[in-house]
N, C-alpha and C positions, 0 to 999 in steps of 0.2 A: 504494500500500500504506500502511496506517496501523499505528501502534504504539500500544498502550494503555499508559499510564503511571500508576501509582498514586503519589500524593504525599501525604505527611502534613504538615499545616499546623498551626502553633500556633493556639490558639483565637481569638486576637484577629485574626490574619490571615484566618482562615476567616470570621469574622464580617464583616470589611471586604469580603471577596470576595462574600459573600451580599448585603450592602447595595449594592455596585456592580452586581451582577447585576440586582437588583430595580430600581435607579434607572435603569439603561440599557436594561433589557428584553433584555439579552443573556445567553446561558447562561454559566455559570462556565467551561466548557471553552474557549469562544471567547475569553474575557477572558484566561485563562492562556496560551493559544496566542499571542495578540497580545503579551502581556507578555514571554513568552520570546523571541519573534522580535525585539522591540525591544531586549531585553537582549543578545542575541547580536550584533545589528547594532552596538550601542554598543561591545561588546568588540572587534569587528573594527576599528571606527573608531579606538578608543584605541590598538590595536596599530599601525595605520598611522601615527597621529600620533606615537607613540613612535619609530618608525623614521625617518619623514621629517621630523619637527620640527627636529631638530638640523641636518639638511642644508639645510632651508629657511632657518633662521636664519643659517647661514654665507653664504647668497646674499642676505641682507638682506630676506628675506620673513618679516615678523613679524606681519602682520595680514592679515585676509581681503582688505582693500583692496589690499594689496601683491600678493597672489596673483592677484586679478582683473586688476590692471594687467598683470602678467607674462604672463597667458594670453590677454589680449585682443589 
């Protein structure tokens, strides 16, 4: 099932979306869907980092390298 969403964009953002669509050969709807998907993924990641970050630091895991060593 699909939902249609109407979005009002400021003129500058609309023009940038038009240019991106022409430059990439992709339609504006696909660009907006991908952008929203990335935004939502980023929000989820930040929430996880906010929750787990302090716990990881308490265990001495402060870098990606520390984490890779711990799970390897």
